[in-house]
C-alpha positions as CSV (number, residue, x, y, z in Angstrom):
1,X,-14.2,4.6,-29.0
2,X,-16.1,1.6,-27.4
3,X,-13.5,-0.9,-28.6
4,X,-10.7,1.4,-27.4
5,X,-12.1,1.6,-23.9
6,X,-12.5,-2.2,-23.8
7,X,-8.9,-2.6,-24.9
8,X,-7.6,-0.3,-22.2
9,X,-9.8,-1.8,-19.5
10,X,-8.3,-5.2,-20.3
11,X,-4.8,-3.8,-20.5
12,X,-5.2,-2.4,-17.0
13,X,-6.6,-5.7,-15.7
14,X,-3.6,-7.5,-17.3
15,X,-1.1,-5.1,-15.7
16,X,-2.8,-5.4,-12.3
17,X,-2.7,-9.2,-12.6
18,X,1.0,-9.2,-13.5
19,X,1.7,-6.8,-10.6
20,X,-0.1,-9.2,-8.1
21,X,1.7,-12.3,-9.5
22,X,5.2,-10.7,-9.3
23,X,4.5,-9.2,-5.9
24,X,3.5,-12.6,-4.5
25,X,6.8,-14.0,-5.9
26,X,8.9,-11.2,-4.5
27,X,7.2,-11.1,-1.0
28,X,7.2,-14.9,-0.8
29,X,10.9,-15.2,-1.5
30,X,11.7,-12.2,0.8
31,X,9.8,-13.7,3.7
32,X,11.3,-17.1,3.2
33,X,14.9,-15.9,3.2
34,X,14.3,-13.7,6.3
35,X,12.8,-16.7,8.1
36,X,15.7,-18.9,6.8
37,X,18.3,-16.5,7.9
38,X,16.9,-16.1,11.4
39,X,16.5,-19.8,11.8
40,X,20.1,-20.8,11.0
41,X,21.8,-22.9,13.6
42,X,25.4,-23.5,14.5
43,X,26.4,-27.1,14.2
44,X,29.7,-29.1,14.5
45,X,31.5,-29.9,11.3
46,X,30.4,-26.8,9.3
47,X,32.8,-25.9,6.5
48,X,35.1,-22.9,7.0
49,X,33.3,-19.6,6.6
50,X,29.8,-21.2,7.1
51,X,27.6,-19.2,9.4
52,X,24.9,-21.8,10.1
53,X,22.7,-24.4,8.6
54,X,19.0,-25.4,8.5
55,X,17.2,-28.6,7.7
56,X,13.7,-28.2,6.2
57,X,11.1,-30.4,4.8
58,X,8.6,-29.5,2.0
59,X,6.8,-31.3,-0.8
60,X,7.8,-34.7,0.4
61,X,11.6,-34.0,0.4
62,X,14.3,-32.8,2.8
63,X,16.5,-29.7,2.2
64,X,19.8,-29.1,3.8
65,X,20.8,-25.4,3.6
66,X,23.9,-23.6,4.7
67,X,24.7,-19.9,4.7
68,X,28.2,-18.4,4.3
69,X,28.4,-15.1,6.1
70,X,30.7,-13.7,3.4
71,X,31.2,-16.3,0.7
72,X,32.4,-19.9,0.3
73,X,36.0,-20.6,-0.4
74,X,35.3,-21.3,-4.1
75,X,32.7,-20.1,-6.5
76,X,29.9,-22.7,-7.0
77,X,29.2,-24.0,-10.4
78,X,25.5,-22.9,-10.3
79,X,24.2,-19.8,-8.5
80,X,20.6,-18.7,-8.4
81,X,19.9,-15.0,-8.2
82,X,16.8,-13.5,-6.8
83,X,16.2,-10.1,-8.4
84,X,13.6,-10.2,-11.3
85,X,10.7,-10.7,-8.8
86,X,11.5,-7.3,-7.3
87,X,12.1,-5.5,-10.7
88,X,9.0,-6.9,-12.3
89,X,6.9,-5.9,-9.3
90,X,8.1,-2.3,-9.4
91,X,7.8,-2.0,-13.2
92,X,4.3,-3.4,-13.3
93,X,3.3,-1.1,-10.4
94,X,4.8,1.9,-12.3
95,X,2.7,0.9,-15.3
96,X,-0.4,0.8,-13.2
97,X,0.3,4.2,-11.7
98,X,0.9,5.6,-15.2
99,X,-2.3,4.1,-16.6
100,X,-4.6,4.9,-13.7
101,X,-3.2,7.9,-11.8
102,X,-1.3,9.7,-14.5
103,X,-3.7,8.8,-17.3
104,X,-6.7,9.8,-15.1
105,X,-5.0,12.6,-13.2
106,X,-8.1,14.8,-13.2
107,X,-10.1,12.2,-11.4
108,X,-7.6,10.3,-9.3
109,X,-4.6,12.5,-8.6
110,X,-5.7,16.2,-8.6
111,X,-8.1,17.6,-6.0
112,X,-8.5,21.3,-6.8
113,X,-9.9,21.9,-3.4
114,X,-6.6,20.7,-1.9
115,X,-4.1,21.9,-4.6
116,X,-5.3,23.6,-7.7
117,X,-2.8,22.6,-10.3
118,X,-2.9,21.2,-13.8
119,X,-2.5,17.4,-14.3
120,X,1.0,17.7,-15.7
121,X,2.2,19.6,-12.7
122,X,0.7,17.0,-10.4
123,X,2.3,14.2,-12.4
124,X,5.7,16.0,-12.3
125,X,5.4,16.4,-8.6
126,X,4.7,12.7,-8.2
127,X,7.7,11.6,-10.2
128,X,10.1,14.1,-8.5
129,X,8.9,13.1,-5.0
130,X,9.4,9.4,-5.7
131,X,13.0,10.0,-6.9
132,X,13.8,12.5,-4.1
133,X,12.6,10.0,-1.5
134,X,15.0,7.3,-2.7
135,X,17.9,9.7,-2.8
136,X,17.3,11.0,0.7
137,X,16.8,7.5,2.1
138,X,20.0,6.3,0.4
139,X,22.1,9.2,1.7
140,X,20.8,8.6,5.3
141,X,21.7,4.9,5.1
142,X,25.2,5.7,3.9
143,X,25.8,8.5,6.5
144,X,27.3,8.1,10.0
145,X,23.8,8.4,11.4
146,X,22.9,5.2,9.5
147,X,25.5,3.2,11.3
148,X,23.0,2.6,14.1
149,X,20.2,0.8,12.3
150,X,17.6,1.2,15.1
151,X,18.2,4.9,15.3
152,X,18.0,5.1,11.6
153,X,14.7,3.3,11.4
154,X,13.1,5.6,14.0
155,X,14.1,8.6,11.9
156,X,12.8,7.0,8.8
157,X,9.5,6.4,10.5
158,X,9.3,10.1,11.4
159,X,10.0,11.0,7.8
160,X,7.3,8.7,6.6
161,X,4.7,10.2,8.9
162,X,5.7,13.7,7.7
163,X,5.4,12.5,4.1
164,X,2.0,11.0,4.9
165,X,0.8,14.4,6.0
166,X,2.4,16.2,3.2
167,X,0.9,14.0,0.5
168,X,-2.6,14.6,1.8
169,X,-2.0,18.4,1.4
170,X,-1.3,18.1,-2.3
171,X,-3.1,15.0,-3.7
172,X,-6.4,13.2,-3.3
173,X,-6.6,10.9,-0.3
174,X,-6.5,7.9,-2.6
175,X,-3.4,9.2,-4.4
176,X,-1.7,10.1,-1.1
177,X,-2.0,6.6,0.2
178,X,-0.9,5.2,-3.2
179,X,2.2,7.4,-3.2
180,X,3.2,6.4,0.2
181,X,3.1,2.8,-1.0
182,X,4.9,3.7,-4.2
183,X,7.7,5.5,-2.3
184,X,8.1,2.5,0.0
185,X,8.1,0.0,-2.9
186,X,10.5,2.2,-4.8
187,X,12.9,2.2,-1.8
188,X,12.6,-1.6,-1.6
189,X,13.3,-2.2,-5.2
190,X,16.1,0.4,-5.4
191,X,17.7,-1.4,-2.4
192,X,17.8,-4.6,-4.5
193,X,18.9,-2.9,-7.7
194,X,21.4,-0.3,-6.4
195,X,22.7,-1.9,-3.2
196,X,22.1,-5.6,-2.7
197,X,22.7,-6.9,-6.2
198,X,25.8,-4.8,-6.9
199,X,27.3,-5.8,-3.5
200,X,26.7,-9.5,-4.3
201,X,28.3,-9.1,-7.7
202,X,31.4,-7.6,-6.0
203,X,31.6,-10.6,-3.8
204,X,31.2,-13.0,-6.7
205,X,33.9,-11.1,-8.7
206,X,36.3,-11.4,-5.8
207,X,35.7,-15.2,-5.6
208,X,36.3,-15.6,-9.3
209,X,39.5,-13.6,-9.0
210,X,40.7,-15.6,-6.1
211,X,40.4,-12.7,-3.6
212,X,38.9,-12.9,-0.1
213,X,35.6,-10.8,-0.3
214,X,35.2,-7.9,2.1
215,X,32.5,-8.7,4.7
216,X,31.3,-5.0,4.6
217,X,29.3,-5.7,1.5
218,X,27.2,-8.4,3.1
219,X,26.6,-6.1,6.2
220,X,25.3,-3.3,4.0
221,X,23.1,-5.6,2.0
222,X,21.7,-7.1,5.2
223,X,20.7,-3.7,6.5
224,X,18.8,-2.9,3.4
225,X,17.2,-6.4,3.4
226,X,16.0,-5.8,7.0
227,X,14.4,-2.5,6.0
228,X,12.6,-4.3,3.1
229,X,11.4,-6.9,5.5
230,X,9.7,-4.4,7.8
231,X,8.3,-2.3,4.9
232,X,6.5,-5.1,3.1
233,X,3.3,-5.4,5.0
234,X,2.6,-1.6,5.0
235,X,3.1,-1.5,1.3
236,X,0.4,-4.2,0.8
237,X,-2.0,-2.3,3.0
238,X,-1.4,1.0,1.2
239,X,-1.9,-0.6,-2.2
240,X,-5.1,-2.3,-1.1
241,X,-6.4,0.8,0.6
242,X,-7.6,2.5,-2.6
243,X,-10.6,0.1,-2.4
244,X,-11.5,1.2,1.1
245,X,-12.5,4.9,1.4
246,X,-12.7,4.8,5.2
247,X,-8.9,4.4,5.1
248,X,-7.9,7.0,2.6
249,X,-10.7,9.5,2.4
250,X,-11.3,10.5,6.0
251,X,-10.1,13.5,7.9
252,X,-7.3,11.7,9.7
253,X,-6.1,9.6,6.9
254,X,-2.4,10.6,7.3
255,X,-2.5,9.4,11.0
256,X,-4.1,6.1,9.8
257,X,-1.2,5.7,7.4
258,X,1.3,6.3,10.2
259,X,-0.3,3.6,12.3
260,X,-0.3,1.2,9.4
261,X,3.6,1.4,9.4
262,X,3.6,0.6,13.1
263,X,1.4,-2.4,12.5
264,X,3.8,-3.7,9.9
265,X,6.6,-3.5,12.5
266,X,4.6,-5.3,15.2
267,X,3.5,-8.2,12.9
268,X,7.0,-8.7,11.5
269,X,8.6,-8.6,15.0
270,X,6.4,-11.5,16.0
271,X,7.4,-13.7,13.0
272,X,11.0,-12.6,13.1
273,X,11.2,-13.5,16.8
274,X,9.6,-16.9,16.2
275,X,11.9,-17.7,13.3
276,X,15.0,-16.7,15.4
277,X,13.8,-18.8,18.3
278,X,13.8,-15.8,20.6
279,X,10.5,-16.6,22.3
280,X,6.8,-16.2,21.4
281,X,6.0,-12.5,21.7
282,X,2.2,-12.8,21.5
283,X,1.9,-9.3,22.9
284,X,2.6,-8.0,19.4
285,X,-0.8,-9.3,18.3
286,X,-2.6,-7.4,21.0
287,X,-0.7,-4.2,20.1
288,X,-1.6,-4.8,16.4
289,X,-5.3,-5.2,17.3
290,X,-5.2,-2.0,19.4
291,X,-3.6,-0.1,16.5
292,X,-6.2,-1.4,14.1
293,X,-9.1,-0.5,16.4
294,X,-7.6,3.0,16.7
295,X,-7.5,3.2,12.9
296,X,-11.2,2.2,12.8
297,X,-12.0,4.9,15.4
298,X,-10.1,7.5,13.6
299,X,-12.1,6.9,10.4
300,X,-15.3,7.7,12.3
301,X,-14.1,10.6,14.5
302,X,-15.9,13.4,12.5
303,X,-19.2,11.5,12.8
304,X,-18.6,10.8,16.5
305,X,-17.9,14.4,17.2
306,X,-21.2,15.5,15.6
307,X,-23.2,13.0,17.6
308,X,-24.1,10.8,14.6
309,X,-24.0,7.1,15.3
310,X,-24.3,4.1,13.0
311,X,-26.5,1.6,14.9
312,X,-27.3,-0.9,12.2
313,X,-26.4,-2.1,8.7
314,X,-28.2,-3.8,5.8
315,X,-31.5,-2.0,5.9
316,X,-33.7,-2.5,2.9
317,X,-33.9,-0.2,-0.1
318,X,-37.6,0.5,0.7
319,X,-36.8,1.8,4.1
320,X,-34.2,4.2,2.8
321,X,-36.6,5.3,0.0
322,X,-39.1,6.3,2.7
323,X,-36.6,7.8,5.1
324,X,-36.5,11.5,5.8
325,X,-34.4,13.6,3.4
326,X,-34.5,10.9,0.7
327,X,-36.0,13.2,-2.0
328,X,-33.4,15.8,-1.4
329,X,-30.6,13.3,-1.4
330,X,-31.9,11.6,-4.6
331,X,-32.0,14.9,-6.4
332,X,-28.5,15.8,-5.2
333,X,-27.1,12.4,-6.2
334,X,-28.7,12.8,-9.6
335,X,-26.8,16.1,-10.1
336,X,-23.5,15.1,-8.6
337,X,-23.1,11.4,-9.5
338,X,-25.4,10.3,-12.3
339,X,-23.2,11.7,-15.1
340,X,-21.0,8.6,-14.5
341,X,-23.3,6.2,-12.6
342,X,-26.0,5.7,-15.2
343,X,-27.1,3.3,-17.9
344,X,-25.6,5.7,-20.4
345,X,-22.9,7.9,-18.7
346,X,-22.2,11.2,-20.3
347,X,-18.9,12.0,-18.6
348,X,-16.2,12.2,-21.2
349,X,-14.2,8.9,-21.4
350,X,-16.6,6.8,-19.2
351,X,-18.7,4.5,-21.3
352,X,-20.2,2.4,-18.5
353,X,-21.1,3.0,-14.8
354,X,-17.9,2.4,-12.7
355,X,-18.2,-1.0,-10.9
356,X,-21.7,-1.3,-12.3
357,X,-23.1,1.2,-9.7
358,X,-26.0,3.1,-11.2
359,X,-27.6,6.1,-9.4
360,X,-29.8,7.7,-12.1
361,X,-33.1,6.8,-10.5
362,X,-34.5,7.2,-7.0
363,X,-34.9,3.4,-6.7
364,X,-31.2,2.9,-7.5
365,X,-30.2,5.5,-5.1
366,X,-32.1,3.8,-2.3
367,X,-30.6,0.4,-3.2
368,X,-27.1,1.8,-2.9
369,X,-27.7,3.6,0.4
370,X,-24.8,2.0,2.3
371,X,-22.3,2.5,-0.5
372,X,-23.4,6.2,-0.9
373,X,-23.0,6.7,2.8
374,X,-19.5,5.1,2.9
375,X,-18.1,6.8,-0.2
376,X,-19.7,10.2,-0.1
377,X,-21.1,10.6,3.5
378,X,-18.6,9.0,5.9
379,X,-15.7,9.8,3.6
380,X,-14.9,12.0,0.6
381,X,-13.9,9.2,-1.8
382,X,-16.7,10.1,-4.2
383,X,-17.0,12.0,-6.4
384,X,-13.3,11.4,-7.4
385,X,-11.3,14.5,-6.5
386,X,-14.8,16.1,-5.9
387,X,-15.1,16.9,-9.6
388,X,-18.8,17.6,-9.3
389,X,-18.2,19.9,-6.3
390,X,-20.2,18.0,-3.6
391,X,-20.4,20.5,-0.7
392,X,-20.0,19.6,3.0
393,X,-23.7,20.3,3.4
394,X,-24.5,17.7,0.8
395,X,-22.4,15.1,2.6
396,X,-24.0,16.0,5.9
397,X,-27.4,15.5,4.3
398,X,-26.4,12.0,3.1
399,X,-25.4,11.1,6.6
400,X,-28.7,12.4,8.0
401,X,-30.6,10.5,5.4
402,X,-28.7,7.3,6.1
403,X,-29.1,7.5,9.9
404,X,-32.8,8.2,9.4
405,X,-33.1,5.0,7.3
406,X,-31.3,3.0,9.9
407,X,-33.6,4.3,12.7
408,X,-36.5,3.1,10.6
409,X,-35.3,-0.5,10.9
């Protein structure tokens, strides 16, 4: 059993590592080509069909790049395709979801206080929602409504906000954020697999057959590529969010997710404008900062409304050990958390304390005051899916204890 757990721990680490590596490759190439496309310049003497060119310098050498809006007159001898970065990122992400969220559905996917279903029902809902989201998105893009890309993107944003709310009504907050990221990533990869690559193959086949390619295929691919460009940064935020409970496990988490998508738009608008030489819209950074401050505020709204204020951080364990309510909190933590967070956890399937956090003695509880407050007081991240049934009164007690400890500084 011990060796089995070690094996799976390293398998999950390996899959996560592959996911990060492939995501870097995909995002890097995506950002590069968007910047390249926006920076192209018209110049005299361009070959027939060339849309623009760009001179770049990197690694001690100069690069001269030209783009053909549809295709060159003849098929080049060597053609580099960019596709496996996207596919490998999605496949490794799907593997991570299967290992962590499907394999550990009782802890990470199902919250019986939100939706009391069996793990297999939650997993089926997850899979169906991912597939349905792609189908709905694709149909919208192909409809007459999708002919106006700005109008389409506004509608897609409204749908994403609705989905953010919907996921928080059926899954844990952590799983809701992950599914928003997974849906967005699925749309992005499906754009590459079902739309962009097939359209490019049609153009290549026409060139090889001596036909003039239809420009509509490039136009369609460009629309999907633009969507991918604006979705990339929110996906990264949502995937990282599972490490930050103030993002996913607070009362207004779905609004936070909605604002994250807006931040992705403002940041990409700045860089896209710079690359296209359409000015220097620094106002986008101010808007982004305001949105992020609003997100920070939303994560603390319940505490603000009850009059509780966090006035300091980093108090010593001794101060928290002597603070009011410590004995009650220590006893409650022992009952709610120490089955996993102990020298010898007795929760089935857990052989060591998650992240090395141990809460099985009063001294250890005092030493982890800040983390207990963030994960179980200020948010509902712990216990996972509230499997040990921590009551709102228990969380309120944690907050009172933590504030008492801070006041003693």
